[in-house]
PyMOL Python script that loads the backbone (N, CA, C, O; Angstrom):
from pymol import cmd

cmd.read_pdbstr("""\
ATOM      1  N   MET A   1      38.104  99.002  88.967  1.00  0.00           N
ATOM      2  CA  MET A   1      36.976  98.333  88.017  1.00  0.00           C
ATOM      3  C   MET A   1      37.053  98.501  86.640  1.00  0.00           C
ATOM      4  O   MET A   1      36.067  98.168  85.982  1.00  0.00           O
ATOM      5  N   LYS A   2      38.372  99.109  85.872  1.00  0.00           N
ATOM      6  CA  LYS A   2      38.101  98.976  84.488  1.00  0.00           C
ATOM      7  C   LYS A   2      38.949  97.480  84.276  1.00  0.00           C
ATOM      8  O   LYS A   2      38.681  96.770  83.306  1.00  0.00           O
ATOM      9  N   LYS A   3      40.158  97.020  85.441  1.00  0.00           N
ATOM     10  CA  LYS A   3      40.677  95.788  85.061  1.00  0.00           C
ATOM     11  C   LYS A   3      39.268  94.432  84.885  1.00  0.00           C
ATOM     12  O   LYS A   3      39.100  93.538  84.055  1.00  0.00           O
ATOM     13  N   LEU A   4      38.769  94.708  85.658  1.00  0.00           N
ATOM     14  CA  LEU A   4      37.247  93.722  85.867  1.00  0.00           C
ATOM     15  C   LEU A   4      36.626  93.577  84.754  1.00  0.00           C
ATOM     16  O   LEU A   4      36.312  92.440  84.399  1.00  0.00           O
ATOM     17  N   ILE A   5      36.256  94.901  83.817  1.00  0.00           N
ATOM     18  CA  ILE A   5      35.926  94.703  82.879  1.00  0.00           C
ATOM     19  C   ILE A   5      37.110  94.091  81.844  1.00  0.00           C
ATOM     20  O   ILE A   5      37.054  93.036  81.213  1.00  0.00           O
ATOM     21  N   LEU A   6      37.944  94.851  81.862  1.00  0.00           N
ATOM     22  CA  LEU A   6      38.995  93.634  80.535  1.00  0.00           C
ATOM     23  C   LEU A   6      38.911  92.863  80.822  1.00  0.00           C
ATOM     24  O   LEU A   6      38.416  92.127  79.969  1.00  0.00           O
ATOM     25  N   ALA A   7      39.183  92.268  81.960  1.00  0.00           N
ATOM     26  CA  ALA A   7      38.996  91.194  82.179  1.00  0.00           C
ATOM     27  C   ALA A   7      38.016  89.880  81.985  1.00  0.00           C
ATOM     28  O   ALA A   7      38.340  88.710  81.780  1.00  0.00           O
ATOM     29  N   ALA A   8      36.505  90.564  82.140  1.00  0.00           N
ATOM     30  CA  ALA A   8      35.478  90.075  81.748  1.00  0.00           C
ATOM     31  C   ALA A   8      35.320  89.937  80.381  1.00  0.00           C
ATOM     32  O   ALA A   8      34.842  88.857  80.035  1.00  0.00           O
ATOM     33  N   THR A   9      35.653  90.923  79.295  1.00  0.00           N
ATOM     34  CA  THR A   9      35.900  90.578  77.743  1.00  0.00           C
ATOM     35  C   THR A   9      36.552  89.997  77.189  1.00  0.00           C
ATOM     36  O   THR A   9      36.272  89.267  76.238  1.00  0.00           O
ATOM     37  N   ALA A  10      38.103  90.299  77.918  1.00  0.00           N
ATOM     38  CA  ALA A  10      39.067  88.833  77.364  1.00  0.00           C
ATOM     39  C   ALA A  10      38.632  87.394  77.541  1.00  0.00           C
ATOM     40  O   ALA A  10      38.661  86.430  76.776  1.00  0.00           O
ATOM     41  N   CYS A  11      37.960  87.646  79.575  1.00  0.00           N
ATOM     42  CA  CYS A  11      37.967  86.105  79.360  1.00  0.00           C
ATOM     43  C   CYS A  11      36.466  85.710  78.497  1.00  0.00           C
ATOM     44  O   CYS A  11      36.615  84.511  78.261  1.00  0.00           O
ATOM     45  N   LEU A  12      35.151  86.116  77.937  1.00  0.00           N
ATOM     46  CA  LEU A  12      34.720  85.961  77.036  1.00  0.00           C
ATOM     47  C   LEU A  12      35.206  85.921  75.576  1.00  0.00           C
ATOM     48  O   LEU A  12      34.459  85.373  74.766  1.00  0.00           O
ATOM     49  N   THR A  13      36.356  86.431  75.152  1.00  0.00           N
ATOM     50  CA  THR A  13      36.919  86.695  74.345  1.00  0.00           C
ATOM     51  C   THR A  13      37.868  85.313  73.899  1.00  0.00           C
ATOM     52  O   THR A  13      37.810  84.811  72.776  1.00  0.00           O
ATOM     53  N   PHE A  14      38.541  84.928  74.747  1.00  0.00           N
ATOM     54  CA  PHE A  14      39.555  83.989  74.599  1.00  0.00           C
ATOM     55  C   PHE A  14      39.562  83.685  76.329  1.00  0.00           C
ATOM     56  O   PHE A  14      40.191  84.286  77.200  1.00  0.00           O
ATOM     57  N   PRO A  15      38.534  82.422  76.466  1.00  0.00           N
ATOM     58  CA  PRO A  15      38.731  81.911  77.647  1.00  0.00           C
ATOM     59  C   PRO A  15      40.066  81.109  78.108  1.00  0.00           C
ATOM     60  O   PRO A  15      40.330  80.424  79.096  1.00  0.00           O
ATOM     61  N   ALA A  16      40.612  81.403  77.237  1.00  0.00           N
ATOM     62  CA  ALA A  16      42.232  80.621  77.769  1.00  0.00           C
ATOM     63  C   ALA A  16      43.054  81.873  78.432  1.00  0.00           C
ATOM     64  O   ALA A  16      44.057  81.654  79.112  1.00  0.00           O
ATOM     65  N   LEU A  17      42.698  82.842  78.257  1.00  0.00           N
ATOM     66  CA  LEU A  17      43.290  83.837  79.016  1.00  0.00           C
ATOM     67  C   LEU A  17      43.098  83.766  80.436  1.00  0.00           C
ATOM     68  O   LEU A  17      44.084  84.038  81.122  1.00  0.00           O
ATOM     69  N   ALA A  18      41.600  83.331  81.254  1.00  0.00           N
ATOM     70  CA  ALA A  18      41.554  83.290  82.448  1.00  0.00           C
ATOM     71  C   ALA A  18      42.695  82.427  83.131  1.00  0.00           C
ATOM     72  O   ALA A  18      42.810  81.208  83.013  1.00  0.00           O
ATOM     73  N   THR A  19      43.344  83.089  83.712  1.00  0.00           N
ATOM     74  CA  THR A  19      44.767  82.198  84.393  1.00  0.00           C
ATOM     75  C   THR A  19      44.097  82.281  86.082  1.00  0.00           C
ATOM     76  O   THR A  19      42.975  82.642  86.435  1.00  0.00           O
ATOM     77  N   VAL A  20      45.045  81.888  86.758  1.00  0.00           N
ATOM     78  CA  VAL A  20      45.236  81.538  88.567  1.00  0.00           C
ATOM     79  C   VAL A  20      45.700  83.334  88.678  1.00  0.00           C
ATOM     80  O   VAL A  20      45.355  84.051  89.617  1.00  0.00           O
ATOM     81  N   ALA A  21      46.234  83.629  87.926  1.00  0.00           N
ATOM     82  CA  ALA A  21      46.943  85.140  88.143  1.00  0.00           C
ATOM     83  C   ALA A  21      45.588  86.573  87.968  1.00  0.00           C
ATOM     84  O   ALA A  21      45.509  87.695  88.468  1.00  0.00           O
ATOM     85  N   ASN A  22      44.751  85.831  87.061  1.00  0.00           N
ATOM     86  CA  ASN A  22      43.451  86.829  87.158  1.00  0.00           C
ATOM     87  C   ASN A  22      42.466  86.642  88.022  1.00  0.00           C
ATOM     88  O   ASN A  22      41.469  87.177  87.538  1.00  0.00           O
ATOM     89  N   PRO A  23      42.217  86.162  89.052  1.00  0.00           N
ATOM     90  CA  PRO A  23      41.137  85.662  89.753  1.00  0.00           C
ATOM     91  C   PRO A  23      39.925  86.019  89.121  1.00  0.00           C
ATOM     92  O   PRO A  23      39.203  85.045  88.908  1.00  0.00           O
ATOM     93  N   GLU A  24      39.403  87.285  88.695  1.00  0.00           N
ATOM     94  CA  GLU A  24      38.154  87.666  88.615  1.00  0.00           C
ATOM     95  C   GLU A  24      37.933  87.104  87.203  1.00  0.00           C
ATOM     96  O   GLU A  24      36.805  86.809  86.807  1.00  0.00           O
ATOM     97  N   ALA A  25      38.735  87.002  86.661  1.00  0.00           N
ATOM     98  CA  ALA A  25      38.684  86.276  84.888  1.00  0.00           C
ATOM     99  C   ALA A  25      38.154  85.158  85.080  1.00  0.00           C
ATOM    100  O   ALA A  25      37.196  84.749  84.425  1.00  0.00           O
ATOM    101  N   LEU A  26      38.715  84.528  86.005  1.00  0.00           N
ATOM    102  CA  LEU A  26      38.370  83.242  86.420  1.00  0.00           C
ATOM    103  C   LEU A  26      36.680  82.752  86.651  1.00  0.00           C
ATOM    104  O   LEU A  26      35.950  81.946  86.074  1.00  0.00           O
ATOM    105  N   ARG A  27      36.478  83.846  87.993  1.00  0.00           N
ATOM    106  CA  ARG A  27      35.105  83.813  88.488  1.00  0.00           C
ATOM    107  C   ARG A  27      33.982  84.056  87.101  1.00  0.00           C
ATOM    108  O   ARG A  27      33.114  83.204  86.912  1.00  0.00           O
ATOM    109  N   ILE A  28      34.102  85.469  86.027  1.00  0.00           N
ATOM    110  CA  ILE A  28      33.187  85.298  85.091  1.00  0.00           C
ATOM    111  C   ILE A  28      33.172  84.353  83.916  1.00  0.00           C
ATOM    112  O   ILE A  28      32.129  84.274  83.267  1.00  0.00           O
ATOM    113  N   ASN A  29      34.639  83.335  83.435  1.00  0.00           N
ATOM    114  CA  ASN A  29      34.729  82.390  82.893  1.00  0.00           C
ATOM    115  C   ASN A  29      33.665  81.470  83.928  1.00  0.00           C
ATOM    116  O   ASN A  29      32.790  80.914  83.264  1.00  0.00           O
ATOM    117  N   ALA A  30      33.582  81.229  85.280  1.00  0.00           N
ATOM    118  CA  ALA A  30      32.665  80.135  85.542  1.00  0.00           C
ATOM    119  C   ALA A  30      31.411  80.612  85.643  1.00  0.00           C
ATOM    120  O   ALA A  30      30.520  79.777  85.800  1.00  0.00           O
ATOM    121  N   THR A  31      31.030  82.130  85.573  1.00  0.00           N
ATOM    122  CA  THR A  31      29.810  82.247  85.346  1.00  0.00           C
ATOM    123  C   THR A  31      29.476  82.331  83.682  1.00  0.00           C
ATOM    124  O   THR A  31      28.409  82.392  83.071  1.00  0.00           O
ATOM    125  N   CYS A  32      30.113  82.319  83.483  1.00  0.00           N
ATOM    126  CA  CYS A  32      29.484  82.162  81.579  1.00  0.00           C
ATOM    127  C   CYS A  32      29.584  80.694  81.303  1.00  0.00           C
ATOM    128  O   CYS A  32      28.797  80.190  80.501  1.00  0.00           O
ATOM    129  N   ASN A  33      30.327  80.100  81.797  1.00  0.00           N
ATOM    130  CA  ASN A  33      30.244  78.543  81.626  1.00  0.00           C
ATOM    131  C   ASN A  33      29.167  77.684  82.072  1.00  0.00           C
ATOM    132  O   ASN A  33      28.500  76.871  81.433  1.00  0.00           O
ATOM    133  N   ALA A  34      29.122  78.050  83.392  1.00  0.00           N
ATOM    134  CA  ALA A  34      27.514  77.708  83.875  1.00  0.00           C
ATOM    135  C   ALA A  34      26.351  78.197  83.576  1.00  0.00           C
ATOM    136  O   ALA A  34      25.432  77.410  83.805  1.00  0.00           O
ATOM    137  N   TYR A  35      25.996  79.367  83.081  1.00  0.00           N
ATOM    138  CA  TYR A  35      25.320  80.124  82.451  1.00  0.00           C
ATOM    139  C   TYR A  35      24.878  79.604  80.766  1.00  0.00           C
ATOM    140  O   TYR A  35      23.757  79.741  80.276  1.00  0.00           O
ATOM    141  N   ALA A  36      25.996  79.034  80.128  1.00  0.00           N
ATOM    142  CA  ALA A  36      25.850  77.924  79.131  1.00  0.00           C
ATOM    143  C   ALA A  36      25.393  76.744  79.384  1.00  0.00           C
ATOM    144  O   ALA A  36      24.663  76.231  78.537  1.00  0.00           O
ATOM    145  N   ASN A  37      25.623  76.205  80.290  1.00  0.00           N
ATOM    146  CA  ASN A  37      25.356  74.687  80.697  1.00  0.00           C
ATOM    147  C   ASN A  37      23.731  74.942  80.842  1.00  0.00           C
ATOM    148  O   ASN A  37      22.884  74.184  80.371  1.00  0.00           O
ATOM    149  N   THR A  38      23.522  75.851  81.399  1.00  0.00           N
ATOM    150  CA  THR A  38      22.165  75.849  82.594  1.00  0.00           C
ATOM    151  C   THR A  38      21.267  75.894  81.157  1.00  0.00           C
ATOM    152  O   THR A  38      20.234  75.229  81.082  1.00  0.00           O
ATOM    153  N   SER A  39      21.853  76.942  79.725  1.00  0.00           N
ATOM    154  CA  SER A  39      20.744  77.135  78.925  1.00  0.00           C
ATOM    155  C   SER A  39      20.812  75.514  77.830  1.00  0.00           C
ATOM    156  O   SER A  39      19.710  74.987  77.680  1.00  0.00           O
ATOM    157  N   ARG A  40      21.461  75.132  77.455  1.00  0.00           N
ATOM    158  CA  ARG A  40      21.818  73.832  77.287  1.00  0.00           C
ATOM    159  C   ARG A  40      21.076  72.741  77.464  1.00  0.00           C
ATOM    160  O   ARG A  40      20.514  71.966  76.689  1.00  0.00           O
ATOM    161  N   MET A  41      21.195  72.835  78.888  1.00  0.00           N
ATOM    162  CA  MET A  41      20.589  71.939  79.735  1.00  0.00           C
ATOM    163  C   MET A  41      18.482  72.128  79.798  1.00  0.00           C
ATOM    164  O   MET A  41      17.589  71.288  79.698  1.00  0.00           O
ATOM    165  N   LEU A  42      18.466  73.743  80.022  1.00  0.00           N
ATOM    166  CA  LEU A  42      17.059  74.017  79.669  1.00  0.00           C
ATOM    167  C   LEU A  42      16.375  73.559  78.136  1.00  0.00           C
ATOM    168  O   LEU A  42      15.217  73.180  77.960  1.00  0.00           O
ATOM    169  N   ASP A  43      17.363  73.702  77.176  1.00  0.00           N
ATOM    170  CA  ASP A  43      16.875  73.001  76.020  1.00  0.00           C
ATOM    171  C   ASP A  43      16.420  71.534  75.743  1.00  0.00           C
ATOM    172  O   ASP A  43      15.458  71.254  75.027  1.00  0.00           O
ATOM    173  N   GLU A  44      17.194  70.645  76.370  1.00  0.00           N
ATOM    174  CA  GLU A  44      17.065  69.109  76.553  1.00  0.00           C
ATOM    175  C   GLU A  44      15.581  69.219  77.517  1.00  0.00           C
ATOM    176  O   GLU A  44      14.904  70.093  78.057  1.00  0.00           O
ATOM    177  N   PRO A  45      15.581  67.618  77.322  1.00  0.00           N
ATOM    178  CA  PRO A  45      15.196  67.305  78.577  1.00  0.00           C
ATOM    179  C   PRO A  45      15.989  66.699  80.256  1.00  0.00           C
ATOM    180  O   PRO A  45      16.476  65.576  80.381  1.00  0.00           O
ATOM    181  N   HIS A  46      15.961  67.310  80.907  1.00  0.00           N
ATOM    182  CA  HIS A  46      17.141  66.551  81.773  1.00  0.00           C
ATOM    183  C   HIS A  46      16.288  66.586  83.347  1.00  0.00           C
ATOM    184  O   HIS A  46      15.275  67.268  83.502  1.00  0.00           O
ATOM    185  N   GLU A  47      16.892  65.731  84.448  1.00  0.00           N
ATOM    186  CA  GLU A  47      16.419  66.116  85.538  1.00  0.00           C
ATOM    187  C   GLU A  47      16.282  67.826  86.718  1.00  0.00           C
ATOM    188  O   GLU A  47      17.142  68.665  86.987  1.00  0.00           O
ATOM    189  N   CYS A  48      15.129  67.738  87.046  1.00  0.00           N
ATOM    190  CA  CYS A  48      15.271  68.710  87.996  1.00  0.00           C
ATOM    191  C   CYS A  48      16.249  68.780  88.757  1.00  0.00           C
ATOM    192  O   CYS A  48      16.965  69.750  88.512  1.00  0.00           O
ATOM    193  N   ALA A  49      16.548  68.202  89.513  1.00  0.00           N
ATOM    194  CA  ALA A  49      17.781  68.463  90.367  1.00  0.00           C
ATOM    195  C   ALA A  49      19.156  68.898  89.626  1.00  0.00           C
ATOM    196  O   ALA A  49      19.741  69.865  90.113  1.00  0.00           O
ATOM    197  N   ALA A  50      19.736  68.249  88.458  1.00  0.00           N
ATOM    198  CA  ALA A  50      20.846  68.615  87.637  1.00  0.00           C
ATOM    199  C   ALA A  50      20.513  69.845  87.270  1.00  0.00           C
ATOM    200  O   ALA A  50      21.393  70.675  87.498  1.00  0.00           O
ATOM    201  N   VAL A  51      19.414  70.299  86.713  1.00  0.00           N
ATOM    202  CA  VAL A  51      18.952  72.019  86.167  1.00  0.00           C
ATOM    203  C   VAL A  51      19.126  72.947  87.668  1.00  0.00           C
ATOM    204  O   VAL A  51      19.450  74.132  87.584  1.00  0.00           O
ATOM    205  N   LEU A  52      18.863  72.251  89.134  1.00  0.00           N
ATOM    206  CA  LEU A  52      18.731  73.286  90.201  1.00  0.00           C
ATOM    207  C   LEU A  52      20.408  73.476  90.298  1.00  0.00           C
ATOM    208  O   LEU A  52      20.990  74.547  90.129  1.00  0.00           O
ATOM    209  N   GLN A  53      20.955  72.364  90.566  1.00  0.00           N
ATOM    210  CA  GLN A  53      22.526  72.211  90.651  1.00  0.00           C
ATOM    211  C   GLN A  53      23.343  73.370  89.950  1.00  0.00           C
ATOM    212  O   GLN A  53      24.020  74.231  90.512  1.00  0.00           O
ATOM    213  N   GLN A  54      23.071  73.156  88.248  1.00  0.00           N
ATOM    214  CA  GLN A  54      23.987  74.066  87.467  1.00  0.00           C
ATOM    215  C   GLN A  54      23.291  75.536  88.245  1.00  0.00           C
ATOM    216  O   GLN A  54      24.130  76.307  88.709  1.00  0.00           O
ATOM    217  N   ILE A  55      21.990  75.884  88.379  1.00  0.00           N
ATOM    218  CA  ILE A  55      21.636  77.025  88.921  1.00  0.00           C
ATOM    219  C   ILE A  55      22.254  77.693  90.363  1.00  0.00           C
ATOM    220  O   ILE A  55      22.216  78.859  90.754  1.00  0.00           O
ATOM    221  N   CYS A  56      22.559  77.057  90.692  1.00  0.00           N
ATOM    222  CA  CYS A  56      23.414  76.570  91.925  1.00  0.00           C
ATOM    223  C   CYS A  56      24.966  76.956  92.037  1.00  0.00           C
ATOM    224  O   CYS A  56      25.743  77.257  92.944  1.00  0.00           O
ATOM    225  N   ALA A  57      25.017  76.789  90.627  1.00  0.00           N
ATOM    226  CA  ALA A  57      26.763  76.608  90.207  1.00  0.00           C
ATOM    227  C   ALA A  57      26.783  78.504  90.431  1.00  0.00           C
ATOM    228  O   ALA A  57      27.452  79.278  91.115  1.00  0.00           O
ATOM    229  N   ILE A  58      25.531  78.659  89.327  1.00  0.00           N
ATOM    230  CA  ILE A  58      25.817  80.373  88.611  1.00  0.00           C
ATOM    231  C   ILE A  58      25.488  81.172  89.816  1.00  0.00           C
ATOM    232  O   ILE A  58      25.963  82.305  89.738  1.00  0.00           O
ATOM    233  N   ARG A  59      24.841  80.948  90.879  1.00  0.00           N
ATOM    234  CA  ARG A  59      25.270  81.755  92.364  1.00  0.00           C
ATOM    235  C   ARG A  59      26.300  82.103  92.914  1.00  0.00           C
ATOM    236  O   ARG A  59      26.753  83.134  93.410  1.00  0.00           O
ATOM    237  N   ARG A  60      26.701  80.781  92.706  1.00  0.00           N
ATOM    238  CA  ARG A  60      27.926  80.616  93.775  1.00  0.00           C
ATOM    239  C   ARG A  60      28.937  81.384  92.281  1.00  0.00           C
ATOM    240  O   ARG A  60      29.720  82.331  92.352  1.00  0.00           O
ATOM    241  N   ALA A  61      28.704  80.892  91.528  1.00  0.00           N
ATOM    242  CA  ALA A  61      30.365  82.212  90.719  1.00  0.00           C
ATOM    243  C   ALA A  61      29.946  83.857  90.681  1.00  0.00           C
ATOM    244  O   ALA A  61      30.672  84.852  90.682  1.00  0.00           O
ATOM    245  N   VAL A  62      28.672  83.742  90.652  1.00  0.00           N
ATOM    246  CA  VAL A  62      27.764  85.106  90.759  1.00  0.00           C
ATOM    247  C   VAL A  62      28.785  86.094  92.213  1.00  0.00           C
ATOM    248  O   VAL A  62      29.669  86.948  92.275  1.00  0.00           O
ATOM    249  N   ASN A  63      27.855  85.197  93.246  1.00  0.00           N
ATOM    250  CA  ASN A  63      28.738  85.529  94.359  1.00  0.00           C
ATOM    251  C   ASN A  63      30.157  86.140  94.636  1.00  0.00           C
ATOM    252  O   ASN A  63      30.652  87.197  95.027  1.00  0.00           O
ATOM    253  N   GLY A  64      30.574  84.773  94.177  1.00  0.00           N
ATOM    254  CA  GLY A  64      32.325  85.280  94.420  1.00  0.00           C
ATOM    255  C   GLY A  64      32.647  86.452  93.456  1.00  0.00           C
ATOM    256  O   GLY A  64      33.483  87.217  93.938  1.00  0.00           O
ATOM    257  N   LEU A  65      32.303  86.720  92.495  1.00  0.00           N
ATOM    258  CA  LEU A  65      32.767  87.654  91.204  1.00  0.00           C
ATOM    259  C   LEU A  65      32.145  88.977  92.240  1.00  0.00           C
ATOM    260  O   LEU A  65      32.854  89.969  92.411  1.00  0.00           O
ATOM    261  N   MET A  66      31.016  88.892  92.776  1.00  0.00           N
ATOM    262  CA  MET A  66      30.450  90.404  93.950  1.00  0.00           C
ATOM    263  C   MET A  66      31.317  90.165  94.740  1.00  0.00           C
ATOM    264  O   MET A  66      32.269  90.761  94.237  1.00  0.00           O
ATOM    265  N   ARG A  67      31.795  89.551  95.944  1.00  0.00           N
ATOM    266  CA  ARG A  67      32.642  89.305  96.741  1.00  0.00           C
ATOM    267  C   ARG A  67      33.760  89.738  96.059  1.00  0.00           C
ATOM    268  O   ARG A  67      33.794  90.834  96.618  1.00  0.00           O
ATOM    269  N   GLU A  68      34.806  89.778  95.226  1.00  0.00           N
ATOM    270  CA  GLU A  68      35.819  90.304  94.599  1.00  0.00           C
ATOM    271  C   GLU A  68      35.709  91.601  94.067  1.00  0.00           C
ATOM    272  O   GLU A  68      36.809  92.140  93.941  1.00  0.00           O
ATOM    273  N   VAL A  69      34.903  92.172  93.769  1.00  0.00           N
ATOM    274  CA  VAL A  69      34.256  93.621  93.162  1.00  0.00           C
ATOM    275  C   VAL A  69      34.198  94.741  94.591  1.00  0.00           C
ATOM    276  O   VAL A  69      34.762  95.824  94.746  1.00  0.00           O
ATOM    277  N   ILE A  70      33.267  93.966  95.519  1.00  0.00           N
ATOM    278  CA  ILE A  70      33.299  94.795  96.970  1.00  0.00           C
ATOM    279  C   ILE A  70      35.041  94.848  97.249  1.00  0.00           C
ATOM    280  O   ILE A  70      35.801  95.813  97.172  1.00  0.00           O
ATOM    281  N   LYS A  71      35.308  93.490  97.580  1.00  0.00           N
ATOM    282  CA  LYS A  71      36.646  93.960  98.131  1.00  0.00           C
ATOM    283  C   LYS A  71      38.067  94.646  97.307  1.00  0.00           C
ATOM    284  O   LYS A  71      39.130  94.948  97.851  1.00  0.00           O
ATOM    285  N   GLY A  72      37.771  94.760  96.074  1.00  0.00           N
ATOM    286  CA  GLY A  72      38.701  95.900  95.162  1.00  0.00           C
ATOM    287  C   GLY A  72      38.134  96.889  95.371  1.00  0.00           C
ATOM    288  O   GLY A  72      38.980  97.781  95.431  1.00  0.00           O
ATOM    289  N   HIS A  73      36.743  97.441  95.591  1.00  0.00           N
ATOM    290  CA  HIS A  73      36.414  98.728  96.097  1.00  0.00           C
ATOM    291  C   HIS A  73      36.940  98.994  97.269  1.00  0.00           C
ATOM    292  O   HIS A  73      37.497 100.080  97.426  1.00  0.00           O
ATOM    293  N   LEU A  74      36.858  97.886  98.517  1.00  0.00           N
ATOM    294  CA  LEU A  74      36.890  98.767  99.512  1.00  0.00           C
ATOM    295  C   LEU A  74      38.423  99.038  99.996  1.00  0.00           C
ATOM    296  O   LEU A  74      38.728  99.624 101.035  1.00  0.00           O
ATOM    297  N   ILE A  75      39.428  98.435  98.932  1.00  0.00           N
ATOM    298  CA  ILE A  75      40.757  98.171  98.933  1.00  0.00           C
ATOM    299  C   ILE A  75      41.334  99.331  98.742  1.00  0.00           C
ATOM    300  O   ILE A  75      42.045  99.986  99.503  1.00  0.00           O
ATOM    301  N   ASP A  76      40.618  99.753  96.588  1.00  0.00           N
ATOM    302  CA  ASP A  76      41.377 101.133  96.227  1.00  0.00           C
ATOM    303  C   ASP A  76      40.587 102.199  96.245  1.00  0.00           C
ATOM    304  O   ASP A  76      40.746 103.109  95.432  1.00  0.00           O
ATOM    305  N   HIS A  77      39.511 102.221  97.296  1.00  0.00           N
ATOM    306  CA  HIS A  77      38.623 103.493  97.595  1.00  0.00           C
ATOM    307  C   HIS A  77      38.884 103.951  98.918  1.00  0.00           C
ATOM    308  O   HIS A  77      38.930 105.141  99.227  1.00  0.00           O
ATOM    309  N   ILE A  78      39.115 102.660  99.967  1.00  0.00           N
ATOM    310  CA  ILE A  78      39.186 103.101 101.200  1.00  0.00           C
ATOM    311  C   ILE A  78      39.936 102.762 102.039  1.00  0.00           C
ATOM    312  O   ILE A  78      39.919 103.342 103.125  1.00  0.00           O
ATOM    313  N   VAL A  79      40.909 101.616 101.761  1.00  0.00           N
ATOM    314  CA  VAL A  79      41.819 101.573 102.414  1.00  0.00           C
ATOM    315  C   VAL A  79      42.923 102.456 101.976  1.00  0.00           C
ATOM    316  O   VAL A  79      43.443 103.181 102.824  1.00  0.00           O
ATOM    317  N   ARG A  80      43.439 102.487 100.468  1.00  0.00           N
ATOM    318  CA  ARG A  80      44.545 103.072 100.116  1.00  0.00           C
ATOM    319  C   ARG A  80      43.954 104.473  99.718  1.00  0.00           C
ATOM    320  O   ARG A  80      44.336 104.706  98.571  1.00  0.00           O
ATOM    321  N   GLU A  81      43.280 105.363 100.133  1.00  0.00           N
ATOM    322  CA  GLU A  81      42.499 106.689  99.618  1.00  0.00           C
ATOM    323  C   GLU A  81      43.026 107.462 100.589  1.00  0.00           C
ATOM    324  O   GLU A  81      42.780 107.359 101.791  1.00  0.00           O
ATOM    325  N   ASP A  82      43.949 108.450  99.930  1.00  0.00           N
ATOM    326  CA  ASP A  82      44.378 109.371 101.134  1.00  0.00           C
ATOM    327  C   ASP A  82      43.338 109.883 101.807  1.00  0.00           C
ATOM    328  O   ASP A  82      42.918 109.547 102.914  1.00  0.00           O
ATOM    329  N   SER A  83      42.849 110.919 100.899  1.00  0.00           N
ATOM    330  CA  SER A  83      42.318 111.748 100.923  1.00  0.00           C
ATOM    331  C   SER A  83      40.827 111.110 102.282  1.00  0.00           C
ATOM    332  O   SER A  83      40.532 109.919 102.181  1.00  0.00           O
ATOM    333  N   GLU A  84      40.248 111.747 103.117  1.00  0.00           N
ATOM    334  CA  GLU A  84      39.654 111.279 104.009  1.00  0.00           C
ATOM    335  C   GLU A  84      37.925 111.772 103.655  1.00  0.00           C
ATOM    336  O   GLU A  84      36.912 111.189 104.043  1.00  0.00           O
ATOM    337  N   ALA A  85      38.002 112.861 102.911  1.00  0.00           N
ATOM    338  CA  ALA A  85      36.712 113.308 102.388  1.00  0.00           C
ATOM    339  C   ALA A  85      35.962 112.250 101.113  1.00  0.00           C
ATOM    340  O   ALA A  85      34.741 112.106 101.048  1.00  0.00           O
ATOM    341  N   LYS A  86      36.800 111.668 100.288  1.00  0.00           N
ATOM    342  CA  LYS A  86      36.809 110.727  99.330  1.00  0.00           C
ATOM    343  C   LYS A  86      36.703 109.823  99.882  1.00  0.00           C
ATOM    344  O   LYS A  86      35.670 109.244  99.548  1.00  0.00           O
ATOM    345  N   ARG A  87      37.401 109.176 100.829  1.00  0.00           N
ATOM    346  CA  ARG A  87      36.691 107.918 101.349  1.00  0.00           C
ATOM    347  C   ARG A  87      35.650 107.965 101.784  1.00  0.00           C
ATOM    348  O   ARG A  87      34.888 107.103 101.346  1.00  0.00           O
ATOM    349  N   GLU A  88      34.920 109.200 103.107  1.00  0.00           N
ATOM    350  CA  GLU A  88      33.837 109.290 103.410  1.00  0.00           C
ATOM    351  C   GLU A  88      32.715 109.609 102.241  1.00  0.00           C
ATOM    352  O   GLU A  88      31.609 110.093 102.483  1.00  0.00           O
ATOM    353  N   ASN A  89      33.154 109.283 101.055  1.00  0.00           N
ATOM    354  CA  ASN A  89      32.200 110.236  99.680  1.00  0.00           C
ATOM    355  C   ASN A  89      32.120 108.169  99.404  1.00  0.00           C
ATOM    356  O   ASN A  89      30.985 107.732  99.214  1.00  0.00           O
ATOM    357  N   ASP A  90      32.849 107.523  99.407  1.00  0.00           N
ATOM    358  CA  ASP A  90      32.802 106.448  99.069  1.00  0.00           C
ATOM    359  C   ASP A  90      32.098 105.038  99.874  1.00  0.00           C
ATOM    360  O   ASP A  90      32.147 103.932  99.336  1.00  0.00           O
TER     361      ASP A  90
END
""", "prot")
cmd.dss("prot")
cmd.show_as("cartoon", "prot")
cmd.util.cbc("prot")
cmd.orient("prot")
């Protein structure tokens, strides 16, 4: 989880750091970009379909990020956990 938070911080501060080697940062960057685009669109007149398309992009980006966090949790705390008691708690 720390790695994900660091990726988010780095991505927001230095978007160029989002690389293919860091998929979490790419997802966070996509989410930030989608929010920024939607915010700009809401400040000016735009077609409803275009705004809805941006909102869908936000949803896809957040869903992808959630999938990565859940996958990381399952791998780190369930699959790789040696203690059965800890696995059951997680």
